[in-house]
C-alpha positions as CSV (number, residue, x, y, z in Angstrom):
1,M,41.4,204.7,87.8
2,G,43.8,202.1,89.3
3,D,43.8,198.4,88.9
4,T,41.4,196.4,91.1
5,L,42.7,193.2,92.6
6,F,40.4,190.3,93.2
7,A,41.4,187.9,96.0
8,P,39.3,184.7,95.6
9,K,38.2,183.3,98.9
10,G,38.2,179.5,99.0
11,I,35.3,177.7,100.7
12,K,36.3,174.1,99.8
13,T,39.7,172.6,99.0
14,V,40.7,169.1,98.3
15,K,44.3,167.9,98.8
16,P,46.0,166.1,95.8
17,R,46.5,162.4,96.2
18,L,50.2,161.6,95.8
19,P,50.5,159.1,93.0
20,E,52.2,155.8,93.8
21,A,55.0,156.5,91.4
22,A,55.7,159.8,93.2
23,K,55.7,158.0,96.6
24,Q,58.2,155.4,95.3
25,L,60.5,158.2,93.9
26,G,60.1,160.4,96.9
27,L,58.7,163.3,94.8
28,K,56.7,166.1,96.3
29,G,55.3,169.4,94.9
30,P,54.8,172.1,94.4
31,V,52.6,172.2,91.3
32,V,51.6,175.7,90.1
33,L,48.3,176.0,88.3
34,G,46.3,178.8,86.7
35,I,42.6,178.4,87.4
36,K,39.6,180.1,86.0
37,I,36.9,180.6,88.7
38,D,33.4,181.0,87.1
39,Q,30.6,183.3,88.2
40,A,29.3,180.6,90.6
41,G,32.7,180.1,92.3
42,N,33.5,176.8,90.6
43,V,36.9,176.0,89.0
44,A,35.9,176.1,85.3
45,D,39.4,175.7,83.8
46,V,42.8,174.6,85.0
47,R,46.1,175.3,83.2
48,L,49.5,174.0,84.2
49,V,52.1,176.7,84.9
50,R,54.9,174.6,86.4
51,G,55.3,171.2,88.1
52,N,56.6,167.7,88.0
53,P,54.9,165.6,85.3
54,I,54.2,162.8,87.8
55,L,52.4,165.2,90.1
56,N,50.6,167.4,87.7
57,S,47.5,165.3,87.0
58,A,46.8,164.7,90.7
59,A,47.1,168.4,91.4
60,E,44.8,169.3,88.5
61,D,42.2,166.7,89.6
62,A,42.2,168.0,93.2
63,V,41.9,171.7,92.2
64,R,39.0,171.0,89.8
65,Q,37.0,170.1,93.0
66,W,37.8,173.4,94.8
67,K,35.0,175.9,95.4
68,Y,35.2,179.7,95.9
69,E,32.9,182.5,97.0
70,P,31.8,184.2,93.8
71,I,33.8,187.3,93.0
72,L,31.6,190.4,92.6
73,F,32.4,193.4,90.5
74,E,29.9,196.3,90.7
75,G,27.5,193.9,92.5
76,Q,27.6,191.3,89.7
77,P,29.4,187.9,89.8
78,I,32.3,187.6,87.4
79,A,34.7,185.0,86.2
80,V,38.4,185.5,87.2
81,W,41.7,183.8,86.7
82,S,44.0,183.1,89.7
83,T,47.1,181.1,90.4
84,V,47.3,178.4,93.0
85,V,50.1,176.2,94.4
86,C,49.5,172.6,95.4
């Protein structure tokens, strides 16, 4: 059997709010995050992969509010990990 790829389908996203310090310094993303999407489609865990320390917290806060369609495997919802870029 081959590997099965799951492509999470987003149904709600929230843009990160650029911190004032980042505005003053002219900093912009990207921030790369690993996210765990639970069986209900909620972001249950967020882990930083790469990003500027001034931007990371805002990106994490925004992504925690995202919502996905549940991923089904053999008809049952499952939790999956995915990577997102803010």
